[in-house]
Structure formats: structure tokens, C-alpha cells
Short mmCIF file of the C-alpha atoms (twelve columns), coordinates in Angstrom:
data_MODEL
# 
_entry.id   MODEL 
# 
loop_
_atom_site.group_PDB 
_atom_site.id 
_atom_site.type_symbol 
_atom_site.label_atom_id 
_atom_site.label_alt_id 
_atom_site.label_comp_id 
_atom_site.label_asym_id 
_atom_site.label_seq_id 
_atom_site.Cartn_x 
_atom_site.Cartn_y 
_atom_site.Cartn_z 
_atom_site.pdbx_PDB_model_num 
ATOM 1   C CA . MET A 1   100.898 99.397  126.064 1 
ATOM 2   C CA . THR A 2   99.633  100.850 122.862 1 
ATOM 3   C CA . LYS A 3   95.980  100.775 122.033 1 
ATOM 4   C CA . ILE A 4   95.250  99.037  118.696 1 
ATOM 5   C CA . THR A 5   93.656  101.463 116.411 1 
ATOM 6   C CA . LYS A 6   91.399  100.962 113.344 1 
ATOM 7   C CA . GLU A 7   94.506  102.404 110.997 1 
ATOM 8   C CA . MET A 8   96.608  99.420  112.519 1 
ATOM 9   C CA . ILE A 9   93.845  96.879  111.771 1 
ATOM 10  C CA . GLU A 10  93.564  98.306  108.314 1 
ATOM 11  C CA . LYS A 11  97.300  98.131  107.819 1 
ATOM 12  C CA . ALA A 12  97.353  94.401  109.183 1 
ATOM 13  C CA . TYR A 13  94.795  93.496  106.416 1 
ATOM 14  C CA . GLU A 14  96.993  95.079  103.729 1 
ATOM 15  C CA . ILE A 15  100.088 93.238  105.165 1 
ATOM 16  C CA . PHE A 16  98.096  90.008  105.299 1 
ATOM 17  C CA . HIS A 17  97.636  90.137  101.485 1 
ATOM 18  C CA . THR A 18  101.518 90.521  100.773 1 
ATOM 19  C CA . PRO A 19  103.481 87.592  100.247 1 
ATOM 20  C CA . GLN A 20  105.980 88.289  102.979 1 
ATOM 21  C CA . LYS A 21  103.518 89.366  105.477 1 
ATOM 22  C CA . ASP A 22  106.179 91.643  107.093 1 
ATOM 23  C CA . VAL A 23  104.698 93.192  110.159 1 
ATOM 24  C CA . THR A 24  107.467 95.864  110.478 1 
ATOM 25  C CA . PRO A 25  105.049 98.728  109.386 1 
ATOM 26  C CA . LEU A 26  102.576 97.701  112.359 1 
ATOM 27  C CA . LEU A 27  105.558 97.695  114.906 1 
ATOM 28  C CA . GLN A 28  106.583 101.356 113.614 1 
ATOM 29  C CA . MET A 29  102.897 102.199 114.152 1 
ATOM 30  C CA . GLY A 30  103.259 101.336 117.699 1 
ATOM 31  C CA . MET A 31  101.558 97.728  117.947 1 
ATOM 32  C CA . ASN A 32  103.625 95.188  119.913 1 
ATOM 33  C CA . GLU A 33  105.147 92.244  118.163 1 
ATOM 34  C CA . ASN A 34  103.015 89.677  119.471 1 
ATOM 35  C CA . SER A 35  99.771  91.450  118.589 1 
ATOM 36  C CA . ALA A 36  101.175 92.169  115.014 1 
ATOM 37  C CA . GLU A 37  101.947 88.350  114.634 1 
ATOM 38  C CA . MET A 38  98.562  87.578  116.195 1 
ATOM 39  C CA . SER A 39  96.846  89.627  113.561 1 
ATOM 40  C CA . MET A 40  98.175  87.590  110.791 1 
ATOM 41  C CA . ILE A 41  97.173  84.458  112.256 1 
ATOM 42  C CA . TRP A 42  93.611  85.846  113.012 1 
ATOM 43  C CA . TYR A 43  93.168  87.126  109.455 1 
ATOM 44  C CA . GLU A 44  94.463  83.658  108.113 1 
ATOM 45  C CA . HIS A 45  91.760  81.850  110.182 1 
ATOM 46  C CA . ILE A 46  88.888  84.088  109.622 1 
ATOM 47  C CA . LEU A 47  89.444  84.373  105.972 1 
ATOM 48  C CA . ASN A 48  89.359  80.590  105.642 1 
ATOM 49  C CA . GLY A 49  86.550  79.844  107.806 1 
ATOM 50  C CA . LYS A 50  88.708  78.198  110.640 1 
ATOM 51  C CA . LEU A 51  88.117  78.377  114.327 1 
ATOM 52  C CA . TYR A 52  90.510  80.785  115.938 1 
ATOM 53  C CA . LYS A 53  90.390  80.510  119.807 1 
ATOM 54  C CA . ARG A 54  91.945  83.840  120.805 1 
ATOM 55  C CA . THR A 55  89.698  86.741  120.733 1 
ATOM 56  C CA . GLY A 56  89.820  89.496  118.046 1 
ATOM 57  C CA . SER A 57  88.622  92.796  118.849 1 
ATOM 58  C CA . ALA A 58  85.082  93.962  118.081 1 
ATOM 59  C CA . MET A 59  86.764  96.698  115.912 1 
ATOM 60  C CA . GLN A 60  88.690  93.737  114.138 1 
ATOM 61  C CA . VAL A 61  85.593  91.796  113.369 1 
ATOM 62  C CA . GLU A 62  83.537  94.833  112.468 1 
ATOM 63  C CA . PHE A 63  86.347  95.985  109.969 1 
ATOM 64  C CA . ILE A 64  86.641  92.660  108.372 1 
ATOM 65  C CA . LEU A 65  82.929  92.003  107.785 1 
ATOM 66  C CA . GLU A 66  82.527  95.478  106.523 1 
ATOM 67  C CA . LYS A 67  85.469  95.218  104.229 1 
ATOM 68  C CA . LEU A 68  84.344  91.808  102.739 1 
ATOM 69  C CA . PHE A 69  80.815  93.220  102.235 1 
ATOM 70  C CA . HIS A 70  81.831  96.360  100.661 1 
ATOM 71  C CA . ASP A 71  84.251  94.362  98.281  1 
ATOM 72  C CA . GLN A 72  81.337  92.135  97.559  1 
ATOM 73  C CA . ASP A 73  83.316  89.121  98.295  1 
ATOM 74  C CA . LYS A 74  80.542  86.639  99.031  1 
ATOM 75  C CA . ASP A 75  82.559  83.687  99.620  1 
ATOM 76  C CA . ARG A 76  85.066  85.089  101.989 1 
ATOM 77  C CA . LEU A 77  82.379  86.930  103.783 1 
ATOM 78  C CA . ALA A 78  80.535  83.537  104.331 1 
ATOM 79  C CA . LEU A 79  83.862  82.036  105.491 1 
ATOM 80  C CA . ALA A 80  84.389  84.803  108.011 1 
ATOM 81  C CA . LEU A 81  80.762  84.348  109.381 1 
ATOM 82  C CA . GLN A 82  81.347  80.683  109.477 1 
ATOM 83  C CA . SER A 83  84.664  81.142  111.667 1 
ATOM 84  C CA . LEU A 84  82.864  83.802  113.896 1 
ATOM 85  C CA . ASN A 85  80.082  81.338  114.448 1 
ATOM 86  C CA . GLN A 86  82.476  78.698  115.422 1 
ATOM 87  C CA . TYR A 87  84.321  80.873  117.777 1 
ATOM 88  C CA . ILE A 88  80.981  81.827  119.547 1 
ATOM 89  C CA . GLU A 89  79.993  78.242  119.884 1 
ATOM 90  C CA . PHE A 90  83.156  76.967  120.996 1 
ATOM 91  C CA . TYR A 91  83.091  79.555  123.981 1 
ATOM 92  C CA . SER A 92  79.479  79.026  124.631 1 
ATOM 93  C CA . GLU A 93  79.980  75.381  125.005 1 
ATOM 94  C CA . ARG A 94  82.568  76.087  127.644 1 
ATOM 95  C CA . LYS A 95  80.212  78.406  129.446 1 
ATOM 96  C CA . PHE A 96  82.478  81.479  128.939 1 
ATOM 97  C CA . LYS A 97  80.507  84.840  128.659 1 
ATOM 98  C CA . LYS A 98  79.194  84.806  125.044 1 
ATOM 99  C CA . GLU A 99  81.156  87.507  122.871 1 
ATOM 100 C CA . LYS A 100 78.532  90.137  121.806 1 
ATOM 101 C CA . ILE A 101 79.454  90.154  117.955 1 
ATOM 102 C CA . SER A 102 76.725  91.241  115.724 1 
ATOM 103 C CA . ILE A 103 77.086  88.908  112.825 1 
ATOM 104 C CA . GLU A 104 73.319  88.526  112.132 1 
ATOM 105 C CA . LYS A 105 73.200  91.627  110.064 1 
ATOM 106 C CA . PHE A 106 76.037  90.279  107.758 1 
ATOM 107 C CA . GLU A 107 74.353  87.079  107.337 1 
ATOM 108 C CA . GLU A 108 71.321  88.878  106.145 1 
ATOM 109 C CA . LYS A 109 73.514  91.009  103.828 1 
ATOM 110 C CA . LEU A 110 75.010  87.765  102.517 1 
ATOM 111 C CA . GLU A 111 71.646  86.215  101.638 1 
ATOM 112 C CA . ARG A 112 70.749  89.495  99.776  1 
ATOM 113 C CA . MET A 113 74.080  89.231  97.794  1 
ATOM 114 C CA . THR A 114 72.926  85.774  96.157  1 
# 
């Protein structure tokens, strides 16, 4: 099994923003098909503030938050933080070990953007 790299995460983000969302380039980079498809679904949820019940990697979370902050996309950053908070709440309520996702710094950055 190939480890998902930062380059794969960045490519998945680019692909997500295309009309066809063709994951073939991710497969050519070594990502398995299920992971590639799940990445598209993860971006769909996180960028629209929806709860996604599968775990994204810490690298994915950090990438998307940094990307949205760097692009000054306040609305999407707020939605991503909403999605991540829903994820943490969902798993916390079910007594799973709470994921250590550092979103507080981006909530503070979002406040400073307004």
C-alpha cells in the first residue's frame, strides 16, 4: 500500500475543482482507487461544511486549512472549520478517542480576517 503524500493531496484538491473530477492522475501517482474517490468525497464535505464520518489525514486537514487561509477564502475556511468541528463532536459523543486536530489557530485567523 502506497503512503499518501502531500503531492497527492495537492493534486486531489486540483482535481476536485475540475468538472469531471477524474482521479486517473492520482492513480498514476500511486494512490489506490478507493482513496482517490474518498478524497473527492472528503473535499466535497469539508468545503461545504458537511459532516464527513470517515477520517481524513492530519496532512489533508492541515493542507486544506492552510490553502483556504492563504487564499483568503473566509467563507470556505469557516465551512471547513464547521465540518471539522462536526467531525470532532460526532466522534467525541461516541466515546472514540478524540482526534487531535489543531483548528483553533485557524478559527483565530478567521476572526482576524473579518
